[in-house]
MILUM-667769 format. One record per residue (C-alpha): residue number from 1; residue in one letter; x, y, z. Coordinates in Angstrom, 3 decimals. Example, Ala and Ser with C-alpha at 12.3 -4.5 7.8 and 13.67 -1.06 7.14 Angstrom:
REM MILUM-667769
@nr->1 rest->A u->12.300 v->-4.500 w->7.800
@nr->2 rest->S u->13.670 v->-1.060 w->7.140
***
This chain:
REM MILUM-667769
@nr->1 rest->M u->-9.392 v->-19.603 w->27.565
@nr->2 rest->D u->-7.236 v->-20.287 w->24.503
@nr->3 rest->I u->-9.044 v->-19.193 w->21.339
@nr->4 rest->R u->-8.564 v->-22.655 w->19.805
@nr->5 rest->I u->-10.214 v->-24.271 w->22.812
@nr->6 rest->K u->-12.987 v->-21.674 w->22.797
@nr->7 rest->E u->-13.760 v->-22.575 w->19.184
@nr->8 rest->L u->-14.162 v->-26.263 w->20.103
@nr->9 rest->V u->-16.314 v->-25.417 w->23.106
@nr->10 rest->N u->-18.663 v->-23.255 w->21.041
@nr->11 rest->A u->-18.921 v->-25.893 w->18.294
@nr->12 rest->T u->-19.755 v->-28.576 w->20.856
@nr->13 rest->Q u->-22.412 v->-26.441 w->22.517
@nr->14 rest->Q u->-24.070 v->-25.819 w->19.158
@nr->15 rest->T u->-23.761 v->-29.400 w->17.892
@nr->16 rest->Y u->-25.418 v->-30.959 w->20.931
@nr->17 rest->G u->-27.847 v->-28.166 w->21.810
@nr->18 rest->L u->-26.255 v->-27.328 w->25.148
@nr->19 rest->D u->-27.965 v->-23.935 w->25.553
@nr->20 rest->N u->-29.150 v->-24.989 w->29.004
@nr->21 rest->Y u->-25.616 v->-25.905 w->30.092
@nr->22 rest->Y u->-22.382 v->-24.201 w->31.100
@nr->23 rest->L u->-18.845 v->-25.566 w->30.754
@nr->24 rest->H u->-17.761 v->-26.754 w->34.200
@nr->25 rest->T u->-14.326 v->-28.299 w->33.504
@nr->26 rest->N u->-12.180 v->-29.167 w->30.511
@nr->27 rest->E u->-8.805 v->-30.787 w->29.894
@nr->28 rest->I u->-6.626 v->-32.244 w->27.170
@nr->29 rest->Y u->-5.087 v->-35.670 w->27.565
@nr->30 rest->R u->-3.372 v->-38.128 w->25.266
@nr->31 rest->E u->-3.464 v->-41.878 w->24.705
@nr->32 rest->V u->-1.366 v->-44.385 w->22.788
@nr->33 rest->T u->-3.265 v->-46.538 w->20.323
@nr->34 rest->M u->-2.581 v->-50.201 w->19.689
@nr->35 rest->L u->-0.698 v->-49.101 w->16.556
@nr->36 rest->G u->1.687 v->-46.972 w->18.636
@nr->37 rest->E u->0.172 v->-43.664 w->17.531
@nr->38 rest->T u->-0.639 v->-40.789 w->19.892
@nr->39 rest->D u->-4.211 v->-39.519 w->20.082
@nr->40 rest->Y u->-4.942 v->-36.142 w->21.675
@nr->41 rest->L u->-8.392 v->-35.879 w->23.240
@nr->42 rest->F u->-10.302 v->-32.867 w->24.547
@nr->43 rest->S u->-12.638 v->-33.701 w->27.432
@nr->44 rest->M u->-15.431 v->-31.398 w->28.624
@nr->45 rest->E u->-17.886 v->-31.589 w->31.513
@nr->46 rest->W u->-21.009 v->-29.505 w->30.933
@nr->47 rest->F u->-23.247 v->-28.876 w->33.975
@nr->48 rest->P u->-26.968 v->-28.103 w->33.653
@nr->49 rest->S u->-27.534 v->-24.350 w->34.126
@nr->50 rest->H u->-29.787 v->-24.812 w->37.179
@nr->51 rest->I u->-26.920 v->-26.395 w->39.151
@nr->52 rest->K u->-24.958 v->-23.439 w->40.485
@nr->53 rest->E u->-22.875 v->-25.068 w->43.216
@nr->54 rest->W u->-21.727 v->-28.665 w->43.358
@nr->55 rest->K u->-19.303 v->-29.933 w->45.960
@nr->56 rest->E u->-19.700 v->-33.686 w->45.525
@nr->57 rest->D u->-16.974 v->-35.871 w->43.991
@nr->58 rest->Y u->-19.326 v->-37.162 w->41.293
@nr->59 rest->N u->-21.126 v->-35.350 w->38.465
@nr->60 rest->P u->-24.796 v->-34.407 w->38.956
@nr->61 rest->E u->-27.549 v->-36.037 w->36.924
@nr->62 rest->G u->-27.838 v->-34.497 w->33.487
@nr->63 rest->T u->-24.149 v->-33.572 w->33.199
@nr->64 rest->A u->-22.879 v->-33.880 w->29.611
@nr->65 rest->V u->-19.419 v->-35.469 w->29.510
@nr->66 rest->I u->-18.085 v->-35.037 w->25.968
@nr->67 rest->T u->-14.764 v->-36.097 w->24.461
@nr->68 rest->L u->-13.422 v->-34.895 w->21.114
@nr->69 rest->D u->-10.490 v->-36.178 w->19.035
@nr->70 rest->L u->-8.377 v->-33.090 w->18.353
@nr->71 rest->Q u->-6.927 v->-34.364 w->15.078
@nr->72 rest->S u->-10.038 v->-35.675 w->13.335
@nr->73 rest->R u->-12.413 v->-33.292 w->15.179
@nr->74 rest->N u->-14.732 v->-36.281 w->15.585
@nr->75 rest->Y u->-16.557 v->-36.817 w->18.853
@nr->76 rest->K u->-15.386 v->-39.980 w->20.650
@nr->77 rest->S u->-18.020 v->-40.014 w->23.362
@nr->78 rest->V u->-21.073 v->-38.073 w->24.520
@nr->79 rest->I u->-22.510 v->-39.205 w->27.847
@nr->80 rest->F u->-25.404 v->-37.629 w->29.736
@nr->81 rest->V u->-25.078 v->-38.731 w->33.360
@nr->82 rest->G u->-27.998 v->-40.795 w->34.603
@nr->83 rest->G u->-29.501 v->-40.909 w->31.118
@nr->84 rest->K u->-30.958 v->-37.431 w->31.705
@nr->85 rest->S u->-30.572 v->-34.724 w->29.039
@nr->86 rest->Y u->-31.532 v->-31.046 w->29.197
@nr->87 rest->A u->-30.272 v->-30.460 w->25.626
@nr->88 rest->N u->-32.367 v->-28.640 w->23.047
@nr->89 rest->G u->-33.460 v->-30.743 w->20.088
@nr->90 rest->T u->-31.553 v->-33.644 w->18.583
@nr->91 rest->P u->-28.821 v->-33.860 w->15.865
@nr->92 rest->F u->-31.225 v->-35.794 w->13.603
@nr->93 rest->Q u->-34.911 v->-36.675 w->13.486
@nr->94 rest->N u->-34.931 v->-40.317 w->12.390
@nr->95 rest->I u->-33.869 v->-42.669 w->15.179
@nr->96 rest->E u->-34.826 v->-45.825 w->13.274
@nr->97 rest->I u->-31.996 v->-48.072 w->12.084
@nr->98 rest->N u->-31.603 v->-46.580 w->8.595
@nr->99 rest->G u->-31.406 v->-43.051 w->9.940
@nr->100 rest->V u->-28.984 v->-44.128 w->12.654
@nr->101 rest->I u->-26.695 v->-45.828 w->10.122
@nr->102 rest->Q u->-26.669 v->-42.780 w->7.854
@nr->103 rest->W u->-25.844 v->-40.484 w->10.771
@nr->104 rest->M u->-23.148 v->-42.863 w->12.038
@nr->105 rest->E u->-21.505 v->-43.092 w->8.595
@nr->106 rest->A u->-21.350 v->-39.314 w->8.359
@nr->107 rest->E u->-20.166 v->-38.878 w->11.952
@nr->108 rest->V u->-17.271 v->-41.369 w->11.871
@nr->109 rest->G u->-16.521 v->-41.391 w->8.117
@nr->110 rest->L u->-16.946 v->-45.154 w->7.774
@nr->111 rest->E u->-18.997 v->-47.346 w->5.445
@nr->112 rest->Y u->-21.653 v->-49.618 w->6.921
@nr->113 rest->G u->-21.216 v->-53.293 w->6.000
@nr->114 rest->K u->-17.561 v->-52.862 w->5.065
@nr->115 rest->Q u->-16.092 v->-51.145 w->8.141
@nr->116 rest->F u->-18.764 v->-51.652 w->10.785
@nr->117 rest->Y u->-21.823 v->-53.844 w->11.276
@nr->118 rest->L u->-24.856 v->-54.016 w->13.566
@nr->119 rest->V u->-24.477 v->-56.212 w->16.665
@nr->120 rest->K u->-27.597 v->-55.326 w->18.654
@nr->121 rest->E u->-30.710 v->-53.279 w->17.989
@nr->122 rest->E u->-33.323 v->-52.357 w->20.572
@nr->123 rest->R u->-35.741 v->-49.465 w->20.737
@nr->124 rest->G u->-33.581 v->-46.384 w->21.241
@nr->125 rest->E u->-30.361 v->-48.401 w->21.555
@nr->126 rest->Y u->-27.884 v->-49.528 w->18.872
@nr->127 rest->L u->-24.544 v->-51.319 w->19.135
@nr->128 rest->F u->-22.142 v->-51.641 w->16.182
@nr->129 rest->A u->-18.777 v->-53.428 w->15.879
@nr->130 rest->E u->-15.726 v->-52.855 w->13.709
@nr->131 rest->C u->-15.019 v->-55.035 w->10.661
@nr->132 rest->I u->-12.959 v->-55.315 w->7.479
@nr->133 rest->D u->-15.119 v->-56.099 w->4.419
@nr->134 rest->G u->-17.705 v->-57.558 w->6.775
@nr->135 rest->V u->-15.200 v->-59.745 w->8.668
@nr->136 rest->P u->-14.940 v->-58.974 w->12.419
@nr->137 rest->I u->-11.742 v->-57.541 w->13.918
@nr->138 rest->S u->-9.912 v->-58.502 w->17.100
@nr->139 rest->P u->-9.520 v->-56.589 w->19.297
@nr->140 rest->S u->-12.749 v->-55.086 w->18.066
@nr->141 rest->G u->-13.830 v->-51.475 w->17.963
@nr->142 rest->R u->-17.288 v->-50.583 w->19.179
@nr->143 rest->M u->-19.810 v->-47.852 w->18.409
@nr->144 rest->E u->-22.829 v->-47.370 w->20.626
@nr->145 rest->L u->-25.750 v->-44.975 w->20.443
@nr->146 rest->R u->-28.654 v->-44.562 w->22.889
@nr->147 rest->F u->-31.610 v->-42.152 w->22.976
@nr->148 rest->D u->-34.116 v->-41.060 w->25.596
@nr->149 rest->A u->-37.893 v->-41.185 w->25.105
@nr->150 rest->E u->-37.822 v->-37.812 w->23.310
@nr->151 rest->G u->-35.210 v->-38.982 w->20.815
@nr->152 rest->R u->-32.312 v->-37.032 w->22.335
@nr->153 rest->I u->-28.868 v->-38.615 w->22.498
@nr->154 rest->I u->-28.002 v->-39.727 w->26.032
@nr->155 rest->F u->-25.032 v->-41.959 w->25.158
@nr->156 rest->Y u->-22.695 v->-42.055 w->22.184
@nr->157 rest->S u->-19.318 v->-43.768 w->22.109
@nr->158 rest->V u->-16.769 v->-44.731 w->19.452
@nr->159 rest->Y u->-13.831 v->-46.958 w->20.360
@nr->160 rest->G u->-11.413 v->-48.713 w->18.015
@nr->161 rest->Q u->-8.662 v->-48.366 w->15.429
@nr->162 rest->F u->-10.654 v->-48.706 w->12.162
@nr->163 rest->P u->-7.487 v->-49.454 w->10.139
@nr->164 rest->S u->-6.733 v->-48.224 w->6.636
@nr->165 rest->N u->-6.249 v->-50.742 w->3.811
@nr->166 rest->S u->-2.458 v->-50.354 w->4.081
@nr->167 rest->L u->-2.578 v->-52.022 w->7.504
@nr->168 rest->V u->-4.623 v->-55.000 w->6.338
@nr->169 rest->Q u->-3.162 v->-58.143 w->4.815
@nr->170 rest->K u->-6.183 v->-59.291 w->2.810
@nr->171 rest->E u->-6.628 v->-62.856 w->1.591
@nr->172 rest->N u->-9.310 v->-65.451 w->1.022
@nr->173 rest->Y u->-10.319 v->-67.402 w->4.116
@nr->174 rest->S u->-9.481 v->-71.097 w->3.781
@nr->175 rest->L u->-9.316 v->-72.607 w->7.272
@nr->176 rest->T u->-11.454 v->-75.584 w->8.236
@nr->177 rest->L u->-11.953 v->-77.410 w->11.527
@nr->178 rest->Q u->-10.417 v->-80.538 w->9.996
@nr->179 rest->A u->-7.242 v->-78.622 w->9.128
@nr->180 rest->V u->-6.764 v->-77.350 w->12.693
@nr->181 rest->E u->-7.753 v->-80.524 w->14.559
@nr->182 rest->S u->-4.341 v->-81.006 w->16.196
@nr->183 rest->L u->-4.397 v->-77.432 w->17.502
@nr->184 rest->A u->-7.977 v->-77.842 w->18.681
@nr->185 rest->R u->-7.007 v->-80.925 w->20.710
@nr->186 rest->K u->-4.278 v->-78.919 w->22.454
@nr->187 rest->Q u->-6.716 v->-76.122 w->23.252
@nr->188 rest->L u->-9.094 v->-78.489 w->25.030
@nr->189 rest->Q u->-8.203 v->-78.129 w->28.709
@nr->190 rest->L u->-9.387 v->-79.704 w->31.944
@nr->191 rest->I u->-10.224 v->-76.826 w->34.286
@nr->192 rest->E u->-12.109 v->-76.195 w->37.517
@nr->193 rest->Y u->-15.049 v->-73.931 w->36.743
@nr->194 rest->P u->-16.538 v->-71.978 w->39.677
@nr->195 rest->V u->-20.286 v->-72.369 w->40.195
@nr->196 rest->Y u->-20.948 v->-69.402 w->42.458
@nr->197 rest->E u->-24.468 v->-70.219 w->43.606
@nr->198 rest->M u->-23.470 v->-73.686 w->44.836
@nr->199 rest->K u->-19.908 v->-72.654 w->45.803
@nr->200 rest->H u->-18.581 v->-75.616 w->43.860
@nr->201 rest->L u->-15.573 v->-76.100 w->41.598
@nr->202 rest->L u->-16.886 v->-78.128 w->38.689
@nr->203 rest->P u->-14.240 v->-79.993 w->36.632
@nr->204 rest->I u->-14.964 v->-79.471 w->32.945
@nr->205 rest->Y u->-13.228 v->-79.856 w->29.607
@nr->206 rest->G u->-13.393 v->-76.607 w->27.666
@nr->207 rest->I u->-11.745 v->-74.761 w->24.797
@nr->208 rest->E u->-9.485 v->-71.787 w->25.463
@nr->209 rest->E u->-10.179 v->-69.207 w->22.747
@nr->210 rest->I u->-7.309 v->-68.767 w->20.296
@nr->211 rest->H u->-6.670 v->-67.269 w->16.857
@nr->212 rest->I u->-5.079 v->-69.423 w->14.144
@nr->213 rest->T u->-3.496 v->-67.790 w->11.105
@nr->214 rest->N u->-5.106 v->-68.527 w->7.744
@nr->215 rest->D u->-2.293 v->-70.897 w->6.720
@nr->216 rest->G u->-2.947 v->-72.970 w->9.847
@nr->217 rest->T u->0.651 v->-72.797 w->11.097
@nr->218 rest->T u->0.666 v->-70.054 w->13.737
@nr->219 rest->T u->-1.475 v->-69.138 w->16.711
@nr->220 rest->I u->-1.976 v->-65.711 w->18.260
@nr->221 rest->P u->-3.061 v->-66.052 w->21.922
@nr->222 rest->F u->-5.947 v->-63.880 w->23.043
@nr->223 rest->E u->-3.778 v->-62.240 w->25.721
@nr->224 rest->M u->-1.372 v->-60.872 w->23.096
@nr->225 rest->I u->-4.071 v->-58.851 w->21.365
@nr->226 rest->S u->-6.382 v->-57.959 w->24.236
@nr->227 rest->G u->-4.384 v->-54.925 w->25.386
@nr->228 rest->T u->-3.860 v->-51.573 w->23.756
@nr->229 rest->R u->-0.104 v->-51.295 w->24.239
@nr->230 rest->A u->2.771 v->-52.882 w->22.341
@nr->231 rest->R u->4.122 v->-55.733 w->24.474
@nr->232 rest->L u->7.732 v->-56.827 w->24.665
@nr->233 rest->N u->7.578 v->-60.560 w->25.335
@nr->234 rest->I u->10.170 v->-61.793 w->27.839
@nr->235 rest->D u->9.133 v->-65.259 w->29.183
@nr->236 rest->Q u->11.901 v->-65.447 w->31.797
@nr->237 rest->V u->11.767 v->-67.219 w->35.156
@nr->238 rest->I u->12.731 v->-64.843 w->37.979
@nr->239 rest->H u->15.243 v->-66.154 w->40.553
@nr->240 rest->W u->17.107 v->-64.707 w->43.518
@nr->241 rest->E u->19.586 v->-66.195 w->45.962
@nr->242 rest->Q u->18.715 v->-64.403 w->49.194
@nr->243 rest->A u->15.440 v->-63.033 w->50.487
@nr->244 rest->N u->15.173 v->-59.237 w->50.563
@nr->245 rest->T u->13.972 v->-58.013 w->53.993
@nr->246 rest->E u->13.703 v->-54.360 w->52.921
@nr->247 rest->P u->10.049 v->-53.231 w->53.292
@nr->248 rest->F u->8.198 v->-52.319 w->50.114
@nr->249 rest->E u->6.768 v->-48.808 w->49.898
@nr->250 rest->R u->3.972 v->-48.062 w->47.469
@nr->251 rest->T u->3.898 v->-44.861 w->45.419
@nr->252 rest->E u->0.596 v->-43.571 w->44.033
@nr->253 rest->I u->0.325 v->-43.633 w->40.252
@nr->254 rest->R u->-1.511 v->-40.928 w->38.322
@nr->255 rest->L u->-3.980 v->-42.601 w->35.993
@nr->256 rest->Q u->-4.349 v->-39.803 w->33.448
@nr->257 rest->E u->-1.833 v->-37.294 w->32.135
@nr->258 rest->V u->-3.077 v->-33.774 w->31.380
@nr->259 rest->V u->-1.286 v->-31.965 w->28.556
@nr->260 rest->T u->-1.347 v->-28.531 w->26.896
@nr->261 rest->I u->-2.912 v->-27.341 w->23.665
@nr->262 rest->E u->0.622 v->-26.599 w->22.366
@nr->263 rest->Q u->1.593 v->-30.249 w->22.817
@nr->264 rest->A u->-1.567 v->-31.316 w->21.035
@nr->265 rest->V u->-0.997 v->-28.960 w->18.091
@nr->266 rest->A u->2.635 v->-30.150 w->17.793
@nr->267 rest->R u->1.436 v->-33.792 w->17.909
@nr->268 rest->E u->4.131 v->-34.561 w->20.479
@nr->269 rest->P u->4.474 v->-38.364 w->20.756
@nr->270 rest->H u->3.296 v->-39.878 w->24.022
@nr->271 rest->P u->6.228 v->-41.270 w->26.063
@nr->272 rest->D u->4.389 v->-44.608 w->26.126
@nr->273 rest->S u->4.668 v->-44.835 w->22.324
@nr->274 rest->F u->8.439 v->-45.440 w->22.350
@nr->275 rest->S u->9.842 v->-48.963 w->22.173
@nr->276 rest->I u->11.583 v->-50.449 w->25.199
@nr->277 rest->T u->15.320 v->-50.567 w->24.438
@nr->278 rest->D u->17.657 v->-53.462 w->25.238
@nr->279 rest->V u->19.223 v->-51.412 w->28.038
@nr->280 rest->E u->15.808 v->-50.612 w->29.511
@nr->281 rest->Q u->14.808 v->-54.259 w->29.221
@nr->282 rest->A u->17.833 v->-55.365 w->31.274
@nr->283 rest->Q u->17.165 v->-52.684 w->33.900
@nr->284 rest->C u->13.513 v->-53.693 w->34.114
@nr->285 rest->I u->14.348 v->-57.371 w->34.615
@nr->286 rest->T u->16.652 v->-56.405 w->37.486
@nr->287 rest->A u->13.893 v->-54.184 w->38.924
@nr->288 rest->V u->11.377 v->-57.025 w->38.692
@nr->289 rest->E u->13.745 v->-59.377 w->40.507
@nr->290 rest->T u->14.327 v->-56.849 w->43.301
@nr->291 rest->G u->10.673 v->-55.874 w->43.635
@nr->292 rest->L u->9.352 v->-59.414 w->43.495
@nr->293 rest->N u->11.914 v->-60.450 w->46.111
@nr->294 rest->Q u->10.649 v->-57.708 w->48.428
@nr->295 rest->L u->6.994 v->-58.583 w->47.924
@nr->296 rest->Y u->7.260 v->-62.389 w->47.822
@nr->297 rest->P u->10.670 v->-63.295 w->49.310
@nr->298 rest->D u->9.886 v->-67.022 w->49.575
@nr->299 rest->E u->8.793 v->-67.460 w->45.944
@nr->300 rest->S u->12.066 v->-67.453 w->43.998
@nr->301 rest->G u->11.739 v->-69.422 w->40.769
@nr->302 rest->Q u->7.946 v->-69.557 w->41.001
@nr->303 rest->W u->7.200 v->-66.625 w->38.677
@nr->304 rest->I u->7.669 v->-65.983 w->34.962
@nr->305 rest->L u->8.074 v->-62.454 w->33.654
@nr->306 rest->K u->5.812 v->-62.708 w->30.614
@nr->307 rest->A u->6.048 v->-59.210 w->29.125
@nr->308 rest->L u->6.891 v->-55.544 w->29.532
@nr->309 rest->H u->5.024 v->-52.555 w->28.179
@nr->310 rest->R u->4.820 v->-48.823 w->28.793
@nr->311 rest->E u->1.794 v->-47.652 w->30.719
@nr->312 rest->R u->0.996 v->-44.079 w->31.798
@nr->313 rest->G u->4.592 v->-42.982 w->32.142
@nr->314 rest->H u->5.789 v->-46.209 w->33.760
@nr->315 rest->I u->6.877 v->-49.622 w->32.529
@nr->316 rest->Q u->4.472 v->-52.348 w->33.518
@nr->317 rest->A u->5.674 v->-55.922 w->34.041
@nr->318 rest->T u->3.230 v->-58.819 w->33.730
@nr->319 rest->L u->4.027 v->-61.982 w->35.689
@nr->320 rest->R u->2.389 v->-65.406 w->35.757
@nr->321 rest->M u->3.059 v->-68.401 w->37.955
@nr->322 rest->K u->5.528 v->-70.943 w->36.551
@nr->323 rest->A u->3.220 v->-73.794 w->37.618
@nr->324 rest->P u->-0.316 v->-72.688 w->36.685
@nr->325 rest->S u->-3.310 v->-74.161 w->38.460
@nr->326 rest->N u->-6.147 v->-75.960 w->36.707
@nr->327 rest->R u->-8.651 v->-73.270 w->37.674
@nr->328 rest->I u->-10.176 v->-71.043 w->35.021
@nr->329 rest->F u->-8.763 v->-67.882 w->36.632
@nr->330 rest->Q u->-4.971 v->-67.835 w->36.926
@nr->331 rest->R u->-2.750 v->-65.944 w->39.341
@nr->332 rest->K u->-1.337 v->-62.714 w->37.863
@nr->333 rest->I u->0.861 v->-59.898 w->39.168
@nr->334 rest->L u->1.431 v->-56.483 w->37.610
@nr->335 rest->L u->4.501 v->-54.525 w->38.718
@nr->336 rest->F u->4.817 v->-50.803 w->37.952
@nr->337 rest->I u->8.411 v->-49.690 w->37.318
@nr->338 rest->D u->9.548 v->-46.067 w->37.571
@nr->339 rest->E u->11.266 v->-45.135 w->34.289
@nr->340 rest->K u->13.661 v->-42.738 w->36.048
@nr->341 rest->N u->15.249 v->-45.005 w->38.648
@nr->342 rest->Y u->14.021 v->-48.443 w->37.477
@nr->343 rest->K u->12.460 v->-49.414 w->40.781
@nr->344 rest->V u->9.110 v->-51.102 w->41.334
@nr->345 rest->I u->6.878 v->-48.459 w->42.919
@nr->346 rest->N u->3.465 v->-50.171 w->42.908
@nr->347 rest->F u->1.854 v->-53.515 w->42.128
@nr->348 rest->M u->-1.441 v->-55.340 w->41.590
@nr->349 rest->D u->-2.050 v->-58.966 w->42.576
@nr->350 rest->N u->-5.289 v->-60.848 w->41.862
@nr->351 rest->K u->-4.669 v->-63.305 w->44.745
@nr->352 rest->P u->-7.362 v->-61.779 w->47.016
@nr->353 rest->M u->-9.943 v->-62.454 w->44.312
@nr->354 rest->L u->-8.690 v->-65.993 w->43.744
@nr->355 rest->D u->-8.691 v->-66.709 w->47.493
@nr->356 rest->T u->-12.491 v->-66.520 w->47.466
@nr->357 rest->F u->-12.498 v->-69.844 w->45.598
@nr->358 rest->D u->-10.717 v->-71.596 w->48.481
@nr->359 rest->E u->-14.122 v->-71.893 w->50.146
@nr->360 rest->F u->-15.523 v->-73.738 w->47.132
@nr->361 rest->Q u->-15.772 v->-77.522 w->47.234
@nr->362 rest->S u->-14.537 v->-79.738 w->44.394
@nr->363 rest->E u->-17.375 v->-81.602 w->42.746
@nr->364 rest->G u->-16.844 v->-85.307 w->42.098
@nr->365 rest->E u->-14.103 v->-87.441 w->40.563
@nr->366 rest->I u->-12.769 v->-87.254 w->37.000
@nr->367 rest->A u->-14.524 v->-89.954 w->34.970
@nr->368 rest->V u->-13.918 v->-88.769 w->31.396
@nr->369 rest->S u->-10.612 v->-88.817 w->29.498
@nr->370 rest->H u->-9.313 v->-85.984 w->27.338
@nr->371 rest->D u->-9.918 v->-87.971 w->24.124
@nr->372 rest->E u->-13.464 v->-88.864 w->25.163
@nr->373 rest->A u->-14.217 v->-85.246 w->25.958
@nr->374 rest->Y u->-12.810 v->-84.117 w->22.610
@nr->375 rest->D u->-15.011 v->-86.561 w->20.686
@nr->376 rest->K u->-18.087 v->-85.366 w->22.577
@nr->377 rest->L u->-17.329 v->-81.679 w->22.085
@nr->378 rest->K u->-15.836 v->-81.393 w->18.607
@nr->379 rest->G u->-19.240 v->-81.050 w->16.974
@nr->380 rest->W u->-19.746 v->-77.839 w->18.946
@nr->381 rest->F u->-16.458 v->-76.175 w->17.963
@nr->382 rest->E u->-16.674 v->-72.882 w->16.097
@nr->383 rest->L u->-14.020 v->-71.618 w->13.678
@nr->384 rest->T u->-14.926 v->-68.206 w->12.320
@nr->385 rest->P u->-12.912 v->-65.719 w->10.217
@nr->386 rest->V u->-11.533 v->-62.685 w->12.014
@nr->387 rest->Y u->-8.866 v->-60.103 w->11.245
@nr->388 rest->V u->-6.365 v->-59.992 w->14.124
@nr->389 rest->Y u->-3.749 v->-57.366 w->14.808
@nr->390 rest->D u->-0.348 v->-59.072 w->14.776
@nr->391 rest->P u->2.118 v->-56.924 w->16.779
@nr->392 rest->G u->5.071 v->-58.635 w->15.069
@nr->393 rest->Q u->3.996 v->-57.690 w->11.551
@nr->394 rest->K u->2.162 v->-54.527 w->12.657
@nr->395 rest->K u->-0.662 v->-55.557 w->10.378
@nr->396 rest->Y u->-4.120 v->-57.058 w->10.591
@nr->397 rest->V u->-3.908 v->-60.659 w->9.388
@nr->398 rest->L u->-6.735 v->-63.043 w->8.559
@nr->399 rest->C u->-7.224 v->-65.765 w->11.166
@nr->400 rest->G u->-9.759 v->-68.283 w->12.310
@nr->401 rest->K u->-11.072 v->-67.794 w->15.846
@nr->402 rest->L u->-11.384 v->-71.192 w->17.511
@nr->403 rest->D u->-13.945 v->-71.120 w->20.293
@nr->404 rest->C u->-16.721 v->-73.162 w->21.844
@nr->405 rest->N u->-19.717 v->-72.152 w->23.960
@nr->406 rest->Y u->-20.078 v->-75.664 w->25.349
@nr->407 rest->A u->-18.091 v->-77.876 w->27.721
@nr->408 rest->V u->-17.997 v->-81.472 w->28.920
@nr->409 rest->K u->-18.536 v->-82.262 w->32.587
@nr->410 rest->A u->-15.521 v->-84.355 w->33.544
@nr->411 rest->T u->-17.515 v->-86.171 w->36.233
@nr->412 rest->S u->-20.376 v->-87.362 w->34.028
@nr->413 rest->G u->-19.504 v->-86.755 w->30.371
@nr->414 rest->D u->-22.533 v->-84.507 w->29.873
@nr->415 rest->V u->-22.200 v->-81.727 w->27.301
@nr->416 rest->V u->-23.422 v->-78.442 w->28.799
@nr->417 rest->E u->-23.638 v->-74.844 w->27.646
@nr->418 rest->L u->-21.141 v->-72.679 w->29.529
@nr->419 rest->G u->-23.748 v->-69.997 w->30.164
@nr->420 rest->S u->-25.881 v->-72.506 w->32.110
@nr->421 rest->L u->-23.113 v->-73.156 w->34.654
@nr->422 rest->E u->-23.065 v->-69.706 w->36.212
***
């Protein structure tokens, strides 16, 4: 074992009291952050000492799965399988909220109230979220900590960017619901909402969540910020003249790349961190046309290539239907393009999931207009400040998140809580 790895292994064993464990497997892998940076992570699987042979595909109860960031030397996750720990002692004695906050501040180097805040507190379980000066962030980082009855850590996880001040465009929040009324009207949509227990499609008017910049002029759709990769927006309808009868052959895609300690020390950029060039963009569009033609030869002109982004050594193309349905879940296809020969080698289609709704019956006739629904619902709208990562500016900008937890039944005009419809 490399001496640098051995040092990390010994430190981990001491930090988490793993005297009753032995290191079963370890590997280094890398990820690209939303900011385009490469993180190198060291993952370890520690087996309890009493388990000598294990031939199953899953980890035995009590296994400690621990991941460490190689640059910061901070632990990203500590998970004891099945909530069972054979560790000696605990990193700290006070598992009440004040003690947890102090430990969390020291562990991640962040200040409570300014960079993270408490979302949920239960006995032995704490969930925190990322913020900037107390204002939530989207997409949000999360920190979670859970203990067993003896006060030993059984789950610890840190996920998020936690940006420096240089990445934040700070300003005073000034948006009001009155100022964004025209945008709010556009966001109110008539959709068919699936009621699973009754197997009904209930027509409702509801708000699609969106972020509005603090000056009220620009919107940032949720889809643009929900991923962790830089997207190259395309928005091009895909056409072809003649159906392609060549059969499509799938190629398996490796989900995680394993790298060496030398690559980690050199901070070698992940291939996914590089921008897609104009030449690559053109080749990808051609690949999408060819691949889509093979998979759906009768659907020329029915799909829009929304975006391209790099994903695990491939370029992933996201497609949506040109004519969307009025159901809450929309058809979506992901095509995986080989970066060497620019051919589609695999795909994902959510059609099988959407087909389950074909058995659902539509419930009633539409009796409420869009304007009537808006007047009924506007008192329930929520516009809250949130810092949103804008890929165009590569900064976190202050926005208002427009959302609503209520909807209007289009058949009766009743205002209902969305959670009650499931």
